PDB file of N, CA, C and O in Angstrom:
ATOM      1  N   MET A   1      44.733   4.718  36.086  1.00  0.00           N
ATOM      2  CA  MET A   1      44.358   6.087  35.835  1.00  0.00           C
ATOM      3  C   MET A   1      43.325   6.221  34.760  1.00  0.00           C
ATOM      4  O   MET A   1      43.593   5.750  33.655  1.00  0.00           O
ATOM      5  N   THR A   2      42.143   6.826  34.964  1.00  0.00           N
ATOM      6  CA  THR A   2      41.102   6.963  33.983  1.00  0.00           C
ATOM      7  C   THR A   2      41.101   8.405  33.503  1.00  0.00           C
ATOM      8  O   THR A   2      41.368   9.344  34.254  1.00  0.00           O
ATOM      9  N   VAL A   3      40.773   8.546  32.155  1.00  0.00           N
ATOM     10  CA  VAL A   3      40.642   9.806  31.550  1.00  0.00           C
ATOM     11  C   VAL A   3      39.170  10.176  31.434  1.00  0.00           C
ATOM     12  O   VAL A   3      38.358   9.431  30.885  1.00  0.00           O
ATOM     13  N   ARG A   4      38.854  11.357  31.972  1.00  0.00           N
ATOM     14  CA  ARG A   4      37.489  11.841  31.826  1.00  0.00           C
ATOM     15  C   ARG A   4      37.306  12.727  30.667  1.00  0.00           C
ATOM     16  O   ARG A   4      38.138  13.597  30.408  1.00  0.00           O
ATOM     17  N   THR A   5      36.250  12.540  29.959  1.00  0.00           N
ATOM     18  CA  THR A   5      35.926  13.528  28.870  1.00  0.00           C
ATOM     19  C   THR A   5      34.636  14.204  29.129  1.00  0.00           C
ATOM     20  O   THR A   5      33.796  13.717  29.886  1.00  0.00           O
ATOM     21  N   ALA A   6      34.469  15.360  28.485  1.00  0.00           N
ATOM     22  CA  ALA A   6      33.244  16.102  28.633  1.00  0.00           C
ATOM     23  C   ALA A   6      32.096  15.411  28.041  1.00  0.00           C
ATOM     24  O   ALA A   6      32.249  14.769  27.002  1.00  0.00           O
ATOM     25  N   PRO A   7      30.934  15.495  28.634  1.00  0.00           N
ATOM     26  CA  PRO A   7      29.756  14.804  27.996  1.00  0.00           C
ATOM     27  C   PRO A   7      29.430  15.522  26.713  1.00  0.00           C
ATOM     28  O   PRO A   7      29.577  16.735  26.567  1.00  0.00           O
ATOM     29  N   VAL A   8      28.968  14.676  25.771  1.00  0.00           N
ATOM     30  CA  VAL A   8      28.568  15.207  24.459  1.00  0.00           C
ATOM     31  C   VAL A   8      27.083  15.314  24.392  1.00  0.00           C
ATOM     32  O   VAL A   8      26.375  14.358  24.708  1.00  0.00           O
ATOM     33  N   ALA A   9      26.600  16.435  23.996  1.00  0.00           N
ATOM     34  CA  ALA A   9      25.197  16.695  23.912  1.00  0.00           C
ATOM     35  C   ALA A   9      24.573  15.927  22.776  1.00  0.00           C
ATOM     36  O   ALA A   9      25.184  15.874  21.709  1.00  0.00           O
ATOM     37  N   PRO A  10      23.472  15.360  22.906  1.00  0.00           N
ATOM     38  CA  PRO A  10      22.823  14.584  21.838  1.00  0.00           C
ATOM     39  C   PRO A  10      22.357  15.580  20.777  1.00  0.00           C
ATOM     40  O   PRO A  10      21.861  16.668  21.072  1.00  0.00           O
ATOM     41  N   THR A  11      22.537  15.161  19.559  1.00  0.00           N
ATOM     42  CA  THR A  11      22.161  16.007  18.429  1.00  0.00           C
ATOM     43  C   THR A  11      20.924  15.376  17.756  1.00  0.00           C
ATOM     44  O   THR A  11      20.861  14.161  17.569  1.00  0.00           O
ATOM     45  N   GLY A  12      19.982  16.192  17.412  1.00  0.00           N
ATOM     46  CA  GLY A  12      18.796  15.718  16.718  1.00  0.00           C
ATOM     47  C   GLY A  12      18.787  16.190  15.274  1.00  0.00           C
ATOM     48  O   GLY A  12      19.786  16.704  14.772  1.00  0.00           O
ATOM     49  N   PRO A  13      17.672  16.016  14.624  1.00  0.00           N
ATOM     50  CA  PRO A  13      17.620  16.453  13.208  1.00  0.00           C
ATOM     51  C   PRO A  13      17.689  17.955  13.066  1.00  0.00           C
ATOM     52  O   PRO A  13      17.106  18.679  13.873  1.00  0.00           O
ATOM     53  N   SER A  14      18.379  18.430  12.073  1.00  0.00           N
ATOM     54  CA  SER A  14      18.498  19.867  11.904  1.00  0.00           C
ATOM     55  C   SER A  14      17.283  20.392  11.227  1.00  0.00           C
ATOM     56  O   SER A  14      16.406  19.631  10.818  1.00  0.00           O
ATOM     57  N   ALA A  15      17.220  21.690  11.103  1.00  0.00           N
ATOM     58  CA  ALA A  15      16.154  22.374  10.382  1.00  0.00           C
ATOM     59  C   ALA A  15      16.094  21.985   8.876  1.00  0.00           C
ATOM     60  O   ALA A  15      15.027  21.872   8.273  1.00  0.00           O
ATOM     61  N   ARG A  16      17.273  21.796   8.334  1.00  0.00           N
ATOM     62  CA  ARG A  16      17.416  21.400   6.911  1.00  0.00           C
ATOM     63  C   ARG A  16      16.793  20.051   6.692  1.00  0.00           C
ATOM     64  O   ARG A  16      16.163  19.814   5.661  1.00  0.00           O
ATOM     65  N   HIS A  17      16.965  19.128   7.683  1.00  0.00           N
ATOM     66  CA  HIS A  17      16.355  17.820   7.553  1.00  0.00           C
ATOM     67  C   HIS A  17      14.838  17.929   7.653  1.00  0.00           C
ATOM     68  O   HIS A  17      14.120  17.247   6.922  1.00  0.00           O
ATOM     69  N   ALA A  18      14.368  18.741   8.510  1.00  0.00           N
ATOM     70  CA  ALA A  18      12.953  18.870   8.801  1.00  0.00           C
ATOM     71  C   ALA A  18      12.226  19.463   7.535  1.00  0.00           C
ATOM     72  O   ALA A  18      11.147  19.011   7.152  1.00  0.00           O
ATOM     73  N   PHE A  19      12.841  20.445   6.942  1.00  0.00           N
ATOM     74  CA  PHE A  19      12.392  21.069   5.758  1.00  0.00           C
ATOM     75  C   PHE A  19      12.409  20.170   4.534  1.00  0.00           C
ATOM     76  O   PHE A  19      11.527  20.228   3.676  1.00  0.00           O
ATOM     77  N   ALA A  20      13.472  19.314   4.481  1.00  0.00           N
ATOM     78  CA  ALA A  20      13.471  18.335   3.414  1.00  0.00           C
ATOM     79  C   ALA A  20      12.354  17.337   3.516  1.00  0.00           C
ATOM     80  O   ALA A  20      11.860  16.912   2.471  1.00  0.00           O
ATOM     81  N   LEU A  21      11.913  16.925   4.679  1.00  0.00           N
ATOM     82  CA  LEU A  21      10.774  16.100   4.838  1.00  0.00           C
ATOM     83  C   LEU A  21       9.456  16.789   4.612  1.00  0.00           C
ATOM     84  O   LEU A  21       8.494  16.191   4.131  1.00  0.00           O
ATOM     85  N   ALA A  22       9.423  18.088   4.975  1.00  0.00           N
ATOM     86  CA  ALA A  22       8.150  18.858   4.886  1.00  0.00           C
ATOM     87  C   ALA A  22       7.800  19.256   3.469  1.00  0.00           C
ATOM     88  O   ALA A  22       6.624  19.367   3.122  1.00  0.00           O
ATOM     89  N   ARG A  23       8.787  19.466   2.670  1.00  0.00           N
ATOM     90  CA  ARG A  23       8.595  19.953   1.280  1.00  0.00           C
ATOM     91  C   ARG A  23       7.677  19.059   0.458  1.00  0.00           C
ATOM     92  O   ARG A  23       6.738  19.585  -0.138  1.00  0.00           O
ATOM     93  N   PRO A  24       7.886  17.688   0.380  1.00  0.00           N
ATOM     94  CA  PRO A  24       6.958  16.827  -0.322  1.00  0.00           C
ATOM     95  C   PRO A  24       5.532  16.827   0.218  1.00  0.00           C
ATOM     96  O   PRO A  24       4.546  16.794  -0.519  1.00  0.00           O
ATOM     97  N   MET A  25       5.482  16.866   1.538  1.00  0.00           N
ATOM     98  CA  MET A  25       4.125  16.907   2.151  1.00  0.00           C
ATOM     99  C   MET A  25       3.356  18.215   1.801  1.00  0.00           C
ATOM    100  O   MET A  25       2.155  18.201   1.529  1.00  0.00           O
ATOM    101  N   ALA A  26       4.062  19.269   1.820  1.00  0.00           N
ATOM    102  CA  ALA A  26       3.404  20.601   1.474  1.00  0.00           C
ATOM    103  C   ALA A  26       2.939  20.561   0.058  1.00  0.00           C
ATOM    104  O   ALA A  26       1.845  21.027  -0.259  1.00  0.00           O
ATOM    105  N   ILE A  27       3.805  19.977  -0.850  1.00  0.00           N
ATOM    106  CA  ILE A  27       3.444  19.982  -2.289  1.00  0.00           C
ATOM    107  C   ILE A  27       2.197  19.076  -2.439  1.00  0.00           C
ATOM    108  O   ILE A  27       1.281  19.412  -3.189  1.00  0.00           O
ATOM    109  N   LYS A  28       2.166  17.984  -1.759  1.00  0.00           N
ATOM    110  CA  LYS A  28       1.057  17.057  -1.840  1.00  0.00           C
ATOM    111  C   LYS A  28      -0.256  17.762  -1.310  1.00  0.00           C
ATOM    112  O   LYS A  28      -1.337  17.536  -1.853  1.00  0.00           O
ATOM    113  N   ALA A  29      -0.143  18.569  -0.302  1.00  0.00           N
ATOM    114  CA  ALA A  29      -1.315  19.233   0.270  1.00  0.00           C
ATOM    115  C   ALA A  29      -1.841  20.348  -0.668  1.00  0.00           C
ATOM    116  O   ALA A  29      -3.042  20.607  -0.749  1.00  0.00           O
ATOM    117  N   ILE A  30      -0.884  20.995  -1.372  1.00  0.00           N
ATOM    118  CA  ILE A  30      -1.253  22.151  -2.210  1.00  0.00           C
ATOM    119  C   ILE A  30      -1.748  21.687  -3.545  1.00  0.00           C
ATOM    120  O   ILE A  30      -2.583  22.380  -4.125  1.00  0.00           O
ATOM    121  N   PHE A  31      -1.311  20.580  -4.084  1.00  0.00           N
ATOM    122  CA  PHE A  31      -1.623  20.133  -5.396  1.00  0.00           C
ATOM    123  C   PHE A  31      -3.074  20.085  -5.706  1.00  0.00           C
ATOM    124  O   PHE A  31      -3.434  20.581  -6.774  1.00  0.00           O
ATOM    125  N   PRO A  32      -3.982  19.539  -4.891  1.00  0.00           N
ATOM    126  CA  PRO A  32      -5.347  19.479  -5.285  1.00  0.00           C
ATOM    127  C   PRO A  32      -6.026  20.857  -5.451  1.00  0.00           C
ATOM    128  O   PRO A  32      -6.974  21.003  -6.222  1.00  0.00           O
ATOM    129  N   TYR A  33      -5.518  21.864  -4.709  1.00  0.00           N
ATOM    130  CA  TYR A  33      -6.065  23.186  -4.842  1.00  0.00           C
ATOM    131  C   TYR A  33      -5.619  23.814  -6.156  1.00  0.00           C
ATOM    132  O   TYR A  33      -6.371  24.591  -6.743  1.00  0.00           O
ATOM    133  N   GLY A  34      -4.421  23.500  -6.633  1.00  0.00           N
ATOM    134  CA  GLY A  34      -3.974  23.930  -7.929  1.00  0.00           C
ATOM    135  C   GLY A  34      -4.769  23.411  -9.020  1.00  0.00           C
ATOM    136  O   GLY A  34      -5.040  24.136  -9.978  1.00  0.00           O
ATOM    137  N   THR A  35      -5.176  22.170  -8.947  1.00  0.00           N
ATOM    138  CA  THR A  35      -6.043  21.512 -10.009  1.00  0.00           C
ATOM    139  C   THR A  35      -7.427  22.196 -10.039  1.00  0.00           C
ATOM    140  O   THR A  35      -8.028  22.343 -11.104  1.00  0.00           O
ATOM    141  N   ILE A  36      -7.911  22.601  -8.888  1.00  0.00           N
ATOM    142  CA  ILE A  36      -9.249  23.344  -8.822  1.00  0.00           C
ATOM    143  C   ILE A  36      -9.108  24.684  -9.527  1.00  0.00           C
ATOM    144  O   ILE A  36      -9.974  25.077 -10.308  1.00  0.00           O
ATOM    145  N   VAL A  37      -8.082  25.339  -9.266  1.00  0.00           N
ATOM    146  CA  VAL A  37      -7.845  26.662  -9.936  1.00  0.00           C
ATOM    147  C   VAL A  37      -7.791  26.484 -11.416  1.00  0.00           C
ATOM    148  O   VAL A  37      -8.460  27.211 -12.151  1.00  0.00           O
ATOM    149  N   ILE A  38      -6.964  25.475 -11.911  1.00  0.00           N
ATOM    150  CA  ILE A  38      -6.826  25.255 -13.367  1.00  0.00           C
ATOM    151  C   ILE A  38      -8.186  24.814 -13.937  1.00  0.00           C
ATOM    152  O   ILE A  38      -8.609  25.333 -14.970  1.00  0.00           O
ATOM    153  N   ASN A  39      -8.874  23.866 -13.281  1.00  0.00           N
ATOM    154  CA  ASN A  39     -10.193  23.533 -13.774  1.00  0.00           C
ATOM    155  C   ASN A  39     -11.189  24.669 -13.852  1.00  0.00           C
ATOM    156  O   ASN A  39     -11.999  24.728 -14.777  1.00  0.00           O
ATOM    157  N   GLY A  40     -11.134  25.620 -12.834  1.00  0.00           N
ATOM    158  CA  GLY A  40     -11.979  26.772 -12.941  1.00  0.00           C
ATOM    159  C   GLY A  40     -11.707  27.669 -14.077  1.00  0.00           C
ATOM    160  O   GLY A  40     -12.619  28.254 -14.662  1.00  0.00           O
ATOM    161  N   HIS A  41     -10.373  27.795 -14.420  1.00  0.00           N
ATOM    162  CA  HIS A  41      -9.998  28.628 -15.486  1.00  0.00           C
ATOM    163  C   HIS A  41     -10.513  28.006 -16.798  1.00  0.00           C
ATOM    164  O   HIS A  41     -11.044  28.708 -17.658  1.00  0.00           O
ATOM    165  N   LEU A  42     -10.349  26.693 -16.934  1.00  0.00           N
ATOM    166  CA  LEU A  42     -10.809  25.988 -18.157  1.00  0.00           C
ATOM    167  C   LEU A  42     -12.271  26.045 -18.250  1.00  0.00           C
ATOM    168  O   LEU A  42     -12.766  26.221 -19.363  1.00  0.00           O
ATOM    169  N   VAL A  43     -13.037  25.916 -17.203  1.00  0.00           N
ATOM    170  CA  VAL A  43     -14.526  25.823 -17.218  1.00  0.00           C
ATOM    171  C   VAL A  43     -15.083  27.290 -17.415  1.00  0.00           C
ATOM    172  O   VAL A  43     -16.203  27.444 -17.900  1.00  0.00           O
ATOM    173  N   SER A  44     -14.349  28.305 -17.061  1.00  0.00           N
ATOM    174  CA  SER A  44     -14.871  29.719 -17.082  1.00  0.00           C
ATOM    175  C   SER A  44     -15.194  30.117 -18.492  1.00  0.00           C
ATOM    176  O   SER A  44     -16.004  31.020 -18.699  1.00  0.00           O
ATOM    177  N   PHE A  45     -14.573  29.459 -19.505  1.00  0.00           N
ATOM    178  CA  PHE A  45     -14.903  29.822 -20.871  1.00  0.00           C
ATOM    179  C   PHE A  45     -16.260  29.271 -21.326  1.00  0.00           C
ATOM    180  O   PHE A  45     -16.758  29.717 -22.359  1.00  0.00           O
ATOM    181  N   LEU A  46     -16.856  28.367 -20.643  1.00  0.00           N
ATOM    182  CA  LEU A  46     -18.117  27.760 -21.010  1.00  0.00           C
ATOM    183  C   LEU A  46     -19.330  28.693 -20.739  1.00  0.00           C
ATOM    184  O   LEU A  46     -19.855  29.346 -21.640  1.00  0.00           O
ATOM    185  N   GLU A  47     -19.714  28.715 -19.538  1.00  0.00           N
ATOM    186  CA  GLU A  47     -20.786  29.592 -19.135  1.00  0.00           C
ATOM    187  C   GLU A  47     -20.804  29.727 -17.594  1.00  0.00           C
ATOM    188  O   GLU A  47     -20.088  29.027 -16.877  1.00  0.00           O
ATOM    189  N   GLU A  48     -21.645  30.649 -17.128  1.00  0.00           N
ATOM    190  CA  GLU A  48     -21.694  30.895 -15.638  1.00  0.00           C
ATOM    191  C   GLU A  48     -22.172  29.735 -14.897  1.00  0.00           C
ATOM    192  O   GLU A  48     -21.630  29.452 -13.828  1.00  0.00           O
ATOM    193  N   VAL A  49     -23.142  29.026 -15.361  1.00  0.00           N
ATOM    194  CA  VAL A  49     -23.787  27.864 -14.700  1.00  0.00           C
ATOM    195  C   VAL A  49     -22.741  26.699 -14.558  1.00  0.00           C
ATOM    196  O   VAL A  49     -22.696  25.997 -13.548  1.00  0.00           O
ATOM    197  N   ALA A  50     -21.954  26.549 -15.570  1.00  0.00           N
ATOM    198  CA  ALA A  50     -20.918  25.439 -15.492  1.00  0.00           C
ATOM    199  C   ALA A  50     -19.813  25.770 -14.469  1.00  0.00           C
ATOM    200  O   ALA A  50     -19.300  24.884 -13.784  1.00  0.00           O
ATOM    201  N   LEU A  51     -19.459  27.071 -14.381  1.00  0.00           N
ATOM    202  CA  LEU A  51     -18.503  27.458 -13.399  1.00  0.00           C
ATOM    203  C   LEU A  51     -19.062  27.365 -12.027  1.00  0.00           C
ATOM    204  O   LEU A  51     -18.312  26.969 -11.135  1.00  0.00           O
ATOM    205  N   ALA A  52     -20.254  27.673 -11.760  1.00  0.00           N
ATOM    206  CA  ALA A  52     -20.920  27.472 -10.460  1.00  0.00           C
ATOM    207  C   ALA A  52     -21.037  26.026 -10.114  1.00  0.00           C
ATOM    208  O   ALA A  52     -20.853  25.664  -8.952  1.00  0.00           O
ATOM    209  N   ALA A  53     -21.333  25.180 -11.062  1.00  0.00           N
ATOM    210  CA  ALA A  53     -21.388  23.719 -10.776  1.00  0.00           C
ATOM    211  C   ALA A  53     -19.969  23.195 -10.410  1.00  0.00           C
ATOM    212  O   ALA A  53     -19.823  22.377  -9.501  1.00  0.00           O
ATOM    213  N   MET A  54     -18.955  23.669 -11.115  1.00  0.00           N
ATOM    214  CA  MET A  54     -17.594  23.248 -10.771  1.00  0.00           C
ATOM    215  C   MET A  54     -17.201  23.728  -9.338  1.00  0.00           C
ATOM    216  O   MET A  54     -16.563  22.998  -8.579  1.00  0.00           O
ATOM    217  N   GLY A  55     -17.584  24.909  -9.019  1.00  0.00           N
ATOM    218  CA  GLY A  55     -17.239  25.428  -7.692  1.00  0.00           C
ATOM    219  C   GLY A  55     -17.946  24.718  -6.607  1.00  0.00           C
ATOM    220  O   GLY A  55     -17.397  24.488  -5.529  1.00  0.00           O
ATOM    221  N   LEU A  56     -19.218  24.351  -6.892  1.00  0.00           N
ATOM    222  CA  LEU A  56     -19.972  23.524  -5.899  1.00  0.00           C
ATOM    223  C   LEU A  56     -19.376  22.146  -5.765  1.00  0.00           C
ATOM    224  O   LEU A  56     -19.302  21.612  -4.658  1.00  0.00           O
ATOM    225  N   ALA A  57     -18.946  21.552  -6.873  1.00  0.00           N
ATOM    226  CA  ALA A  57     -18.341  20.212  -6.818  1.00  0.00           C
ATOM    227  C   ALA A  57     -17.006  20.292  -6.016  1.00  0.00           C
ATOM    228  O   ALA A  57     -16.698  19.408  -5.218  1.00  0.00           O
ATOM    229  N   ALA A  58     -16.265  21.326  -6.244  1.00  0.00           N
ATOM    230  CA  ALA A  58     -14.966  21.487  -5.521  1.00  0.00           C
ATOM    231  C   ALA A  58     -15.154  21.673  -4.062  1.00  0.00           C
ATOM    232  O   ALA A  58     -14.369  21.192  -3.244  1.00  0.00           O
ATOM    233  N   ALA A  59     -16.261  22.414  -3.718  1.00  0.00           N
ATOM    234  CA  ALA A  59     -16.561  22.634  -2.239  1.00  0.00           C
ATOM    235  C   ALA A  59     -17.041  21.280  -1.609  1.00  0.00           C
ATOM    236  O   ALA A  59     -16.663  20.973  -0.479  1.00  0.00           O
ATOM    237  N   LEU A  60     -17.835  20.503  -2.304  1.00  0.00           N
ATOM    238  CA  LEU A  60     -18.255  19.230  -1.810  1.00  0.00           C
ATOM    239  C   LEU A  60     -17.089  18.247  -1.683  1.00  0.00           C
ATOM    240  O   LEU A  60     -17.024  17.463  -0.737  1.00  0.00           O
ATOM    241  N   ALA A  61     -16.196  18.302  -2.627  1.00  0.00           N
ATOM    242  CA  ALA A  61     -15.066  17.449  -2.622  1.00  0.00           C
ATOM    243  C   ALA A  61     -14.147  17.769  -1.438  1.00  0.00           C
ATOM    244  O   ALA A  61     -13.426  16.891  -0.964  1.00  0.00           O
ATOM    245  N   GLY A  62     -14.166  19.010  -0.961  1.00  0.00           N
ATOM    246  CA  GLY A  62     -13.381  19.378   0.171  1.00  0.00           C
ATOM    247  C   GLY A  62     -14.040  18.872   1.434  1.00  0.00           C
ATOM    248  O   GLY A  62     -13.317  18.672   2.410  1.00  0.00           O
ATOM    249  N   ILE A  63     -15.281  18.656   1.511  1.00  0.00           N
ATOM    250  CA  ILE A  63     -15.968  18.198   2.695  1.00  0.00           C
ATOM    251  C   ILE A  63     -15.816  16.686   2.818  1.00  0.00           C
ATOM    252  O   ILE A  63     -15.538  16.176   3.904  1.00  0.00           O
ATOM    253  N   VAL A  64     -15.999  15.954   1.689  1.00  0.00           N
ATOM    254  CA  VAL A  64     -15.929  14.499   1.704  1.00  0.00           C
ATOM    255  C   VAL A  64     -14.515  14.124   1.716  1.00  0.00           C
ATOM    256  O   VAL A  64     -13.747  14.630   0.898  1.00  0.00           O
ATOM    257  N   PRO A  65     -14.095  13.228   2.630  1.00  0.00           N
ATOM    258  CA  PRO A  65     -12.686  12.806   2.667  1.00  0.00           C
ATOM    259  C   PRO A  65     -12.381  11.883   1.465  1.00  0.00           C
ATOM    260  O   PRO A  65     -13.194  11.057   1.051  1.00  0.00           O
ATOM    261  N   ALA A  66     -11.153  12.078   0.931  1.00  0.00           N
ATOM    262  CA  ALA A  66     -10.725  11.247  -0.195  1.00  0.00           C
ATOM    263  C   ALA A  66     -10.259   9.935   0.312  1.00  0.00           C
ATOM    264  O   ALA A  66      -9.715   9.851   1.413  1.00  0.00           O
ATOM    265  N   PRO A  67     -10.467   8.842  -0.502  1.00  0.00           N
ATOM    266  CA  PRO A  67     -10.000   7.569  -0.035  1.00  0.00           C
ATOM    267  C   PRO A  67      -8.497   7.450  -0.058  1.00  0.00           C
ATOM    268  O   PRO A  67      -7.870   8.077  -0.913  1.00  0.00           O
ATOM    269  N   ASN A  68      -7.894   6.714   0.791  1.00  0.00           N
ATOM    270  CA  ASN A  68      -6.515   6.517   0.847  1.00  0.00           C
ATOM    271  C   ASN A  68      -6.113   5.539  -0.223  1.00  0.00           C
ATOM    272  O   ASN A  68      -6.458   4.363  -0.111  1.00  0.00           O
ATOM    273  N   LEU A  69      -5.411   5.948  -1.246  1.00  0.00           N
ATOM    274  CA  LEU A  69      -5.106   5.091  -2.388  1.00  0.00           C
ATOM    275  C   LEU A  69      -3.703   4.463  -2.210  1.00  0.00           C
ATOM    276  O   LEU A  69      -3.307   3.636  -3.031  1.00  0.00           O
ATOM    277  N   THR A  70      -2.946   4.834  -1.159  1.00  0.00           N
ATOM    278  CA  THR A  70      -1.681   4.231  -1.009  1.00  0.00           C
ATOM    279  C   THR A  70      -1.794   2.911  -0.317  1.00  0.00           C
ATOM    280  O   THR A  70      -2.680   2.712   0.515  1.00  0.00           O
ATOM    281  N   THR A  71      -0.903   1.994  -0.651  1.00  0.00           N
ATOM    282  CA  THR A  71      -0.964   0.659  -0.008  1.00  0.00           C
ATOM    283  C   THR A  71       0.289   0.446   0.860  1.00  0.00           C
ATOM    284  O   THR A  71       0.436  -0.605   1.484  1.00  0.00           O
TER     285      THR A  71
END
C-alpha cells in the first residue's frame, strides 16, 4: 500500500531576498552621482568658469566607460 501526497510547489527567492541583493547594487550605481554633486558644491565657491569645467568633466566622465577595477 502506497501513500500519495500532494505535490509541493517549488519556491523561489522572495521579494525580501531580491531587495537584499538589489540594495548594494543601487548604492553602487548612485554613489558616483553623489560625488559629482558634492564636488559641484565645493567648486561653486571658486568661480563660474571652474564650476563649468567641473560640469563638463562630469559629463565627459559619464560618456567614457570606467575601467573595471575588480578582480
